[in-house]
LOMIKE-385861 format. One record per residue (C-alpha): x, y, z; residue in three letters. Coordinates in steps of 0.5 Angstrom, whole numbers, padded with zeros to 4 digits, always signed. Last residue first. Layout:
BEGIN
XYZala...
This chain:
BEGIN
+0046+0062-0106asp+0043+0056-0105arg+0036+0056-0102arg+0035+0051-0096arg+0030+0046-0095val+0029+0042-0088leu+0024+0037-0088leu+0023+0033-0081leu+0018+0028-0079ala+0018+0025-0072val+0013+0020-0069asp+0012+0020-0062asp+0015+0018-0055asp+0022+0020-0058pro+0028+0018-0054glu+0033+0023-0056pro+0028+0028-0059arg+0029+0035-0058leu+0037+0036-0058ala+0039+0029-0062ala+0033+0030-0067leu+0035+0038-0068leu+0043+0036-0069met+0042+0030-0073asp+0038+0035-0078ser+0043+0040-0078thr+0048+0035-0080ala+0044+0033-0086glu+0043+0041-0087leu+0050+0043-0087pro+0052+0047-0082arg+0051+0055-0082gln+0046+0055-0076thr+0045+0062-0074gly+0037+0061-0072gln+0036+0054-0072leu+0037+0052-0065leu+0033+0058-0063arg+0027+0057-0067thr+0027+0049-0065leu+0027+0052-0058thr+0022+0057-0059ala+0017+0052-0062leu+0018+0047-0056gly+0017+0052-0051thr+0010+0054-0055asp+0008+0047-0054ile+0007+0047-0047pro+0012+0043-0043asp+0012+0037-0039ser+0008+0032-0044arg+0012+0033-0050asn+0011+0037-0057glu+0017+0040-0061val+0019+0034-0066leu+0013+0030-0065gly+0009+0036-0067asp+0011+0034-0075thr+0016+0038-0078tyr+0017+0043-0084leu+0024+0048-0084ala+0025+0053-0089leu+0032+0056-0090leu+0034+0062-0094ser+0041+0063-0097gly+0038+0066-0103pro+0032+0069-0102ala+0025+0066-0100met+0020+0071-0100glu+0014+0069-0097his+0007+0068-0100glu+0001+0066-0095met-0005+0062-0097thr-0012+0060-0094gly-0016+0053-0094phe-0023+0054-0094asp-0028+0050-0089val-0033+0045-0091gly-0029+0039-0089gly-0026+0036-0083val-0022+0030-0086gly-0016+0034-0087leu-0015+0038-0081pro-0018+0046-0080val-0014+0051-0083gly-0011+0057-0080gly-0007+0062-0085pro+0000+0061-0085val+0004+0065-0079asp+0011+0063-0081leu+0015+0062-0075leu+0021+0067-0076glu+0028+0067-0075ala+0034+0072-0077ser+0040+0069-0080asn+0041+0075-0084asp+0040+0070-0090pro+0033+0069-0087arg+0031+0063-0083ile+0024+0061-0084met+0020+0056-0079val+0014+0052-0081pro+0007+0053-0077pro+0004+0047-0074leu-0001+0044-0078his-0009+0045-0078gly-0009+0044-0086ala-0004+0049-0088ser-0002+0053-0094ser+0004+0056-0097leu+0007+0060-0102glu+0015+0060-0102cys+0018+0066-0107thr+0024+0068-0111gly+0020+0069-0117arg+0024+0064-0121gly+0026+0060-0115leu+0019+0058-0114asp+0018+0054-0107cys+0011+0051-0107val+0009+0049-0099ala+0004+0044-0097tyr+0003+0044-0089val-0001+0038-0086cys-0006+0035-0081thr-0010+0029-0081ala-0016+0026-0079ile-0020+0019-0081thr-0026+0016-0079asp-0028+0014-0086gly-0023+0014-0092leu-0028+0019-0096ser-0026+0025-0092gly-0019+0024-0093thr-0020+0024-0100ile-0024+0031-0100asp-0019+0034-0095asp-0014+0032-0100leu-0017+0036-0106his-0018+0042-0101arg-0011+0041-0100leu-0009+0042-0107leu-0013+0048-0108glu-0010+0051-0102ala-0003+0050-0105pro-0004+0052-0112pro-0005+0046-0117leu+0001+0044-0121asp-0003+0038-0124leu+0003+0033-0122arg+0002+0035-0115ala-0005+0032-0115leu-0002+0025-0116ala+0004+0026-0111arg-0001+0028-0106thr-0006+0022-0107ala+0000+0017-0106thr+0002+0021-0100ser-0005+0021-0097leu-0006+0013-0099gln+0001+0012-0096gly-0001+0016-0089met-0008+0012-0089val-0004+0005-0089ala+0001+0008-0084ala-0005+0010-0079ala-0008+0003-0080gln-0001-0001-0079val+0000+0003-0072gly-0002+0009-0069lys-0007+0015-0070gly-0008+0022-0073met-0005+0022-0079val+0001+0027-0079asp+0004+0031-0085gly+0010+0034-0088val+0009+0037-0096ile+0014+0040-0100leu+0013+0042-0108gly+0019+0044-0112thr+0019+0050-0118arg+0025+0052-0122gly+0022+0048-0128pro+0016+0044-0126gly+0013+0041-0120leu+0018+0036-0117pro+0015+0034-0111leu+0019+0033-0104val+0015+0029-0099asp+0014+0028-0092tyr+0010+0023-0087trp+0008+0022-0080asp+0003+0016-0079gly+0004+0013-0073gly+0009+0008-0070val+0008+0006-0063glu+0013+0005-0057ser+0020+0008-0059leu+0017+0013-0064ala+0019+0013-0071pro+0024+0018-0073leu+0023+0020-0081tyr+0029+0025-0083arg+0029+0030-0089ala+0035+0034-0092ala+0035+0038-0098ile+0039+0043-0101glu+0036+0047-0107leu+0038+0051-0113gly+0037+0045-0118ala+0033+0039-0114his+0036+0033-0112glu+0031+0028-0110ala+0030+0027-0103pro+0032+0020-0100ala+0028+0013-0100ala+0022+0017-0101pro+0017+0014-0095leu+0012+0009-0097leu+0016+0003-0096ser+0019+0006-0089arg+0011+0006-0087gln+0010-0001-0089leu+0016-0004-0085thr+0014+0001-0079leu+0007-0002-0079ala+0009-0009-0080ala+0015-0009-0075thr+0010-0005-0070arg+0005-0010-0071glu+0009-0016-0069arg+0012-0012-0064gly+0005-0011-0061tyr+0003-0018-0061leu+0010-0020-0057arg+0009-0014-0052ala+0002-0016-0051asn+0004-0023-0050asp+0009-0020-0045val+0004-0016-0042cys-0001-0022-0041ile+0004-0026-0039ala+0006-0021-0033ala-0001-0021-0030arg-0001-0029-0030ala+0006-0029-0028ala+0004-0025-0022leu-0002-0029-0020glu+0002-0035-0021ser+0007-0033-0016ala+0002-0031-0011leu-0001-0038-0012ile+0005-0041-0011arg+0007-0037-0005asp+0001-0039-0002gln+0002-0047-0003ala+0009-0046+0000asp+0016-0044-0002phe+0021-0045+0004pro+0022-0041+0009arg+0030-0039+0010thr+0030-0033+0006asn+0037-0032+0005val+0037-0037-0001thr+0030-0037-0004arg+0030-0038-0012tyr+0024-0036-0017leu+0024-0038-0024ser+0019-0034-0028leu+0017-0038-0035thr+0016-0038-0042gly+0010-0036-0047leu+0005-0041-0046val-0001-0040-0050glu-0008-0040-0047gly-0009-0033-0048arg-0003-0032-0044ala+0001-0037-0040val+0008-0035-0037leu+0009-0041-0033pro+0012-0042-0026val+0018-0045-0023ala+0019-0045-0016leu+0025-0047-0012tyr+0028-0048-0005ser+0034-0049-0001his+0039-0044-0005val+0045-0043-0001gly+0049-0039-0005ala+0054-0044-0005thr+0049-0049-0008his+0047-0044-0013leu+0054-0043-0015ala+0055-0051-0015gln+0049-0052-0020ala+0051-0046-0024ala+0058-0050-0025his+0055-0056-0026ser+0050-0054-0032asp+0044-0050-0033arg+0041-0051-0026ala+0035-0054-0024ile+0035-0061-0026arg+0042-0061-0023arg+0039-0058-0017met+0034-0064-0016met+0039-0069-0015ala+0043-0065-0010pro+0037-0063-0006asn+0032-0057-0006val+0027-0057-0001his+0020-0054-0003glu+0021-0056-0011val+0015-0053-0013leu+0013-0054-0021val+0008-0049-0023pro+0003-0051-0029arg+0003-0051-0037ala+0005-0058-0037glu+0011-0057-0043arg+0013-0050-0040val+0014-0052-0033cys+0017-0059-0035gln+0022-0055-0040thr+0024-0051-0034ile+0024-0057-0029ile+0029-0060-0034arg+0028-0067-0036ser+0026-0065-0043ser+0032-0062-0045ser+0034-0055-0044tyr+0037-0050-0050thr+0039-0043-0048ala+0040-0037-0052leu+0043-0031-0049glu+0040-0024-0048gly+0041-0024-0041val+0046-0029-0038pro+0043-0036-0036asp+0042-0036-0029ala+0048-0038-0025ala+0051-0031-0025his+0046-0028-0020ile+0048-0033-0015ala+0054-0029-0014asp+0050-0025-0009thr+0049-0018-0008leu+0042-0017-0005tyr+0035-0018-0008gly+0037-0021-0014ala+0034-0020-0021ala+0035-0023-0028val+0032-0022-0034ala+0031-0024-0042leu+0034-0030-0042ala+0032-0033-0049arg+0029-0040-0048phe+0030-0046-0053glu+0026-0053-0051ala+0028-0060-0052his+0023-0065-0054glu+0021-0071-0050asp+0014-0070-0051gly+0011-0063-0053thr+0013-0056-0052val+0008-0052-0056ala+0010-0046-0061ala+0008-0039-0060thr+0010-0034-0065thr+0013-0027-0065gly+0019-0030-0069his+0025-0028-0065ser+0022-0027-0058val+0016-0032-0058val+0020-0037-0062thr+0025-0037-0057glu+0021-0039-0051leu+0022-0033-0046val+0026-0034-0039asp+0025-0029-0033val+0030-0030-0027ala+0029-0029-0020ala+0033-0029-0014leu+0032-0028-0007asp+0024-0029-0008ala+0017-0027-0006leu+0019-0020-0002his+0026-0019-0005pro+0025-0020-0011val+0019-0021-0015ala+0017-0014-0017val+0024-0014-0020asp+0023-0020-0024ala+0017-0018-0027leu+0019-0011-0029glu+0025-0014-0032arg+0021-0018-0037ala+0017-0012-0039thr+0023-0009-0041gln+0025-0015-0045gln+0019-0015-0049leu+0018-0007-0050asp+0011-0005-0050leu+0012+0000-0044thr+0009+0000-0037thr+0008-0007-0037gly+0009-0009-0030ile+0010-0003-0025arg+0003-0001-0023ala+0000-0008-0024gly+0006-0011-0020ala+0005-0006-0015asp-0002-0008-0014ala+0000-0016-0014ile+0005-0014-0009met+0000-0010-0004ser-0005-0016-0005leu+0001-0021-0003arg+0003-0016+0003glu-0004-0015+0005arg-0005-0023+0005ala+0002-0023+0009gln-0001-0018+0014ser-0008-0022+0015val-0004-0028+0016glu+0000-0025+0021thr-0006-0022+0025ala-0009-0029+0025ala-0003-0032+0028gln-0003-0026+0033gln-0010-0027+0034arg-0009-0034+0035glu-0003-0033+0040thr-0007-0027+0044val-0007-0031+0051asp-0009-0025+0055ile-0006-0023+0062val-0008-0018+0066ala-0003-0016+0072met-0005-0012+0078ala+0000-0009+0083leu+0001-0007+0090gly-0003-0003+0096leu+0000+0004+0095val-0003+0009+0099arg-0007+0014+0095gly-0012+0016+0100glu-0018+0012+0097ala-0013+0006+0096asp-0008+0004+0091glu-0007-0001+0086ile-0002+0000+0081arg-0003-0003+0074his+0000-0007+0069tyr-0003-0010+0062ser+0000-0016+0059glu-0001-0019+0052ser+0001-0026+0051tyr+0004-0030+0045ala+0005-0038+0046arg+0011-0042+0045asp+0010-0050+0045gln+0008-0055+0050thr+0004-0051+0054asp+0000-0051+0061ala+0007-0050+0065ala+0008-0044+0062thr+0011-0042+0055arg+0014-0036+0051gly+0013-0030+0048ile+0011-0024+0051thr+0008-0017+0049gln+0006-0011+0053gln-0001-0009+0052asp-0002-0003+0057leu+0003-0001+0062leu+0000+0003+0067pro+0003+0009+0070arg+0004+0009+0078gly+0012+0011+0077thr+0015+0006+0082val+0010+0000+0082leu+0009+0001+0074val+0017+0001+0073his+0018-0005+0078arg+0012-0009+0075leu+0015-0008+0068arg+0022-0010+0070ser+0019-0016+0073glu+0016-0018+0066ile+0022-0017+0062ala+0026-0021+0067glu+0021-0026+0067phe+0022-0027+0059asp+0017-0034+0060leu+0020-0041+0061asn+0022-0040+0068pro+0014-0038+0070leu+0013-0039+0077val+0020-0038+0080glu+0021-0032+0076arg+0015-0029+0077val+0016-0029+0085arg+0013-0033+0090arg+0008-0032+0096gly+0002-0035+0093leu+0004-0040+0087ile+0002-0047+0088glu-0004-0044+0092ala-0007-0041+0086glu-0006-0047+0082thr-0001-0048+0076leu-0002-0049+0069gly+0000-0041+0068asn-0006-0040+0063ile-0011-0044+0067gln-0009-0041+0074glu-0010-0034+0070leu-0017-0036+0068ala-0019-0038+0075pro-0016-0032+0078asn-0010-0030+0082val-0008-0028+0088ser-0002-0026+0093val+0004-0027+0088trp+0010-0023+0090lys+0013-0017+0087leu+0015-0014+0094asp+0010-0009+0093thr+0005-0014+0093asp+0002-0018+0087phe-0005-0019+0084val-0006-0023+0078gly-0012-0023+0073ile-0012-0028+0067gly-0018-0025+0062val-0023-0031+0061pro-0027-0027+0066thr-0031-0031+0071gln-0027-0030+0077his-0025-0023+0076val-0031-0020+0073leu-0036-0023+0078ser-0032-0021+0084his-0032-0014+0081ser-0039-0014+0080leu-0041-0016+0087ala-0036-0011+0090leu-0039-0006+0085asp-0046-0008+0087arg-0045-0008+0095glu-0041-0001+0094val-0047+0002+0091gly-0052-0001+0095arg-0048+0001+0101val-0048+0008+0098thr-0056+0008+0097thr-0057+0006+0104ala-0053+0012+0107asp-0049+0008+0113ala-0051+0007+0120ala-0048+0003+0126leu-0054+0003+0132gly-0052+0002+0139leu-0057+0001+0144leu-0056+0002+0152his-0058-0003+0158ile-0056-0001+0165gln-0052-0006+0168gly-0048-0001+0172gln-0041-0003+0168ser-0045-0001+0162asp-0049-0006+0158his-0050-0006+0150leu-0055-0009+0145arg-0054-0009+0138met-0056-0005+0131thr-0054-0006+0124arg-0057-0001+0120phe-0058+0002+0113glu-0061+0009+0112val-0066+0011+0107pro-0065+0019+0108val-0072+0023+0109glu-0072+0030+0108thr-0073+0036+0113gly-0067+0039+0113asp-0064+0036+0119lys-0065+0029+0116his-0071+0025+0118leu-0069+0018+0118leu-0072+0012+0113pro-0070+0005+0116phe-0066+0000+0112val-0064-0007+0115gly-0061-0010+0121ala-0064-0012+0128trp-0062-0015+0135gly-0066-0020+0139ala-0063-0017+0146gly-0070-0014+0149ser-0067-0007+0147arg-0067-0009+0140val-0074-0011+0140gln-0076-0005+0144glu-0073-0001+0139phe-0076-0004+0133leu-0083-0003+0136gln-0081+0004+0137arg-0079+0005+0130ser-0085+0002+0127lys-0090+0007+0132his-0085+0013+0130arg-0086+0012+0122lys-0093+0016+0121glu-0089+0022+0126pro-0083+0022+0122ser-0077+0019+0125val-0070+0023+0127leu-0072+0028+0133leu-0078+0024+0136ser-0076+0017+0135asp-0069+0019+0137ala-0071+0022+0144arg-0066+0028+0145arg-0061+0028+0150asn-0056+0029+0145leu-0058+0031+0138ala-0057+0038+0137glu-0051+0039+0142asp-0048+0033+0137ala-0049+0037+0131val-0055+0035+0127tyr-0054+0034+0119gly-0057+0027+0118leu-0051+0023+0115leu-0045+0028+0116gln-0047+0029+0124glu-0048+0022+0124ala-0041+0021+0122glu-0039+0026+0127pro-0041+0021+0132ser-0047+0022+0137trp-0047+0019+0144leu-0053+0019+0149val-0059+0020+0145val-0065+0018+0149leu-0069+0012+0147gly-0071+0010+0155asp-0066+0005+0155gly-0060+0009+0153asp-0059+0011+0146leu-0052+0010+0142val-0051+0013+0135val-0045+0011+0131ala-0044+0013+0123ala-0041+0009+0118val-0038+0014+0112gln-0039+0008+0107leu-0032+0010+0103leu-0029+0011+0110asp-0031+0004+0112leu-0028+0002+0105leu-0021+0005+0105gly-0017+0000+0109gly-0013+0002+0115pro-0006+0000+0114ala-0004-0007+0115ala+0001-0008+0121thr+0007-0011+0119ala+0010-0017+0123gly+0011-0022+0118asp+0011-0019+0111ser+0004-0018+0108met+0003-0023+0102gly-0002-0027+0106ser-0007-0021+0107ala-0008-0021+0100tyr-0011-0028+0099gly-0018-0026+0097his-0018-0020+0092met
């Protein structure tokens, strides 16, 4: 690096450089007759001859192959005449090999006027390598776009390349001998000088150190990446420091944009996983609000049109019409009273046509208020008190996004920024619209599901007996508990067969919704008709199997029992159903091993029958799998728990039914049908 010497303190003596040591320059002196009169140790290293072997020998005879001696003598005469010569000439090594040697020669005179020839020689291969390295270093330093600066051990500038001159906005002459703080006052010069001192003391490089600020070349802050290295010679002596500087402003901006894009994609992916976990309308709204804060907004509210909530239908808001909303969810990213400025969850709110939330659903497009002023706040807040609360909380930017699914507007997602000082922009609008679109599908699914569930549940309840009929000699209790999500096809029935005889059935149609409820109604009706014929259990199931097969792709399980109080027995048959539980008068419990049968609708398989004693005080429990089955435990665990809960209970059957449902299915994810029958004493 040129200019290094200028950085040395006055009066200091420069330490020997390492370049000559690297080249291992040999010195050889010949007299006027071509005899070797002086021989350096470097010559010994280069050619293998010690001084005693070389001195007083003719150089051409010792060091030149016969075929090249004539040329060597011509060159000798040329130098002796004073012309001088420089170049590469091959010399013989002591081991017989030829060594290409780079020469610099000159004529010398001693005090007696005698002529001598001085040859300075180095291995030509080494010289070429050094020249190449120097040329490459010069090219890299002066042509690279990376700014490179060199400092002395007092941390003063001694050299900069053109790239760093451009970055600094100052020429090399303007900064030589000065410190960083004097040249770059608008950068964090204390951090830069601290890094220089650290590298100078430890010798350990520091890479990719970030600095934000501006130089004389800039009018606004830029980002720089610096790497620091200590400069040492071949002997390890510290010469100074080098700093490489890259302007990474664009890279940092691009990285920021990539990071923001990744965050947006992550939020969308998070929304896909978190929104719509159930088909409950209010839960879906809460999930949307929770996803939006705090990454997108500091406060979020979800309001759905009242017709969607109350009637499961949509109605467009047009012209100057008011809009009725039901607030379903509010979420804040931090503790704030602003959350109370939103419409209370569950309450109905009416907004005039001039309000932004009404404009949003009327036009079915986002409304972005980049900077909220007092007039705009009155169009956002529900009343003056809410406007004041939002103002006090620091709401400065607002975004309303419609919830649109299948071409229908369902409601709005309202977003507020308070502690996040950046106003909403076009990118935020796109992200919010994507979240709203995904959530709107889930909201619409919940709406449609709610309609179907209501219809299915209405049908289901209309087909089940309102309450088990009283039967002499029997205490009976029954329950039907629909799933929190989809209604299925579980059913039960109690059928009078004749004096002292009662038919009991519990079944489960595979599938959900209205279709399963409709199939259940058909099978329930068929069972009542067949029971009038007082058929044996296995024969009744065979007829039900034929009927189920005629209903298309339908499968159902059931267990049918006939209690005969006159004989004191209970005769049972099963179509792929879970085993009933029998509690004997001594309070012992047993899962009845009813002969296995295939589900109704499979066809071609006979149904077996078992007869079990039913003494006074005995209790028979029939149920569907929703009572004992869950996703985390094997079904045997549920069966064992049911048996344990029934064993020893002396409660009335109504209380026993409530106890079983509370213990086994507090929040059922499948329909439950339960039928308990106890023979009176």
